[in-house]
N, C-alpha and C positions, 0 to 999 in steps of 0.2 A: 716572048717574055712578058708580055702585057699583064698577066695575072700571077706572075712569079714574085715571091717575096723573100728575101734574104733574111735569116736572122742570125745574130751573133750574141750569144749569151753563154756564160760560163757554167750556168745551172741546166743540166739535162732536162729536169722536170719542168723547168719554165719553157725549154725549147719545145719539148713535146706538147705542151699545153698551146703555146702560140701556134703550132704546126696545125693541131687539131681545131683550134677555133678558125684559123685561116681555111682549112679545108672546108669547114662548115660554111663559110661564106663564098665558097667557089674558086678560091685562091689555091696556088701551089707554094707550100713553104718549104725553103730549102734551109737547113739549119747548118751551122758552123760553131765550133767549140773554140776557134782561135781566130786571130787576125789574119794570118797569113792564108788561110783557107779562104776567107771571106774576100780578101783583097785580090788573090788570084782568080777567083771565080767572077768578081766584078770586072776585072781586066777582060775576061774573055766573052762575058755577056751581060747585057744591062738589064737588072731586074725593074720591076715597076717601082719597088721602095725596097729600103733596108730598115729592119728594126734592130736597133743598136744599144746594147747595154751600156750603162755609164760605168758601172763598177766592175771592171774586169782584172784579173791577175796580170801583172806586168804592166804594159801600157793600158792607160784608161780609155775609155769609150771616147772621151773628148778629145784625146790625141788621135785616135783612128779617124774620128770625125773630119779632122783637117786633112787626113790622107785622102779621104773620099771625095774631097771637094772637087779634084781634078776630072771625076768621072760624071758629074752633073746628075747624081742619081738622088731623088728625094730620100732624105733620112729621118726617120721618127726615133728620137731617143727615148730609151725606156730605164726607169730607175725605181728603186724601193723608197727612195727619199728626194723629192723634188724640192732642194732648198733654193733659195734665191740666186746664189752666185751661180749654181749649175744650170739652172734653167736660162739664166740670162747668157752664160758663156755657151751653152748649145746653141742657142738662137743666133748669136753673134757669129758663130762659127759655121752657120749654114743649115743647122737642123730645121726641118719643116714644121715640126712638132715634137711635142714632150709628152709621155705617158706615164704616170705613177702606177707602180705594182701595188697591189694586185688589180687588174684591168678587166673591165667586163667586155664580152665579145662584142657588143653594139659600138663600144668605144674604137675599138681597133678598126672594125668593119667601116665605121663611118669616116675615120680619118682616111682609110684607103679608097673610099669612094671619092672623097674630096680630091684625093691626088689624081685619080682616074679621070676626073671631069674638069681638072685643073682650078677649082674652086680654091685650093689652098696654096696654089703655085705662086702667087705675087706677093712679095713681102717687102716692096720698094717704097711704100709710104713711110716716111720719116718718123721716127718715135714721136717727136715733139707734136707733130700734127696728129698722130694717132690719139695721144693723150688729151690733147685740147679738144677732141671731138667725140670724147667719151660720154655720149648721151643715146644709149641704146633705147630703140622704140620700146614703149612699155615699160621702162625701168627708170627710176628717180635719177635725176643728173647728179653728179658728184660735186661736192662743194669745193671751193678754191683750195682749201687746206687738204681735202682728200686728194686732190689732183696733185698736189705738191708732194705728198706722201707716196702716191703712186708712181710719179715720176722718178723719184730717188730709188724706190724700191726696184722700178724697171732698168735702172743703171746698175744695179748689184748691190746697193748699200744695205746693211742690216738694219733691223729696228734701233739699235743704239745709234748707228751713224746718221740715220735719218733724224732721230730727236736731237743729235748735237748740230747737225746742219740747220735744223728748223727752229732751234732753242725752245723745244718742248719736251716734256718728260717721256720717259720710255714707254710708261703706260698709256699716255695719250696717242702715241704712235700705234700702239696695238689696238686702241680703240677705233682709230680711224681705219686701220686695216680691216678689222671686222665689219665696220660700216660698209667699206668698199665692196667687200666680198657679198654682203648681204643685197646690197643694191644691185649689183650686177649678176646675182645669182649663182655665184661660184663657189666651189667646195673647199679649194685649196689653193695655196700660192702659185702652184705650177700652172694651173688653169688660169689664175689672174695674169701671170706673166706672158702666157701664150696668147690670151686675148689681146693684151697691149703689144706685143713684138710681132705678131703675125702680120 
């Protein structure tokens, strides 16, 4: 099962696209339209990873993620909208990564390569330590205020809540978040939170 990836998404088109992308990268994609099929298959055999949609009819992907915790299988959450609370809750409940739709082939294959080599497997570093050391080689270090904004965002606070906690305006929070994204070379909030929470 080293190169088998389970996929749970209620959209048949997304399932087919993901299976095609995986096959192009040398993986075998096994698709499921509902949680019952996924959980039964996971009980019987252990895939390399599971690609799990957040927004499913009935129980959400986040609820299913909690059920999958007993199987010790790496789970990559997928969603068409990676808002702060969803990304934070995904990572806190054991997701290894989070990808926003539409995704590129190299994004998915890169995440799976990391899983196979174990690069993405260790997320035991405390969040506070991770934030305090955000000084990536070749990138500008974050200011103290940007670190404060990032710390609160990583705990699931909205821009409004960050503004209230720090005693600054909503617009100032938006400016700080924009600066953080620019300095770290990231495109969206999901990428930002994955960088911090991994």
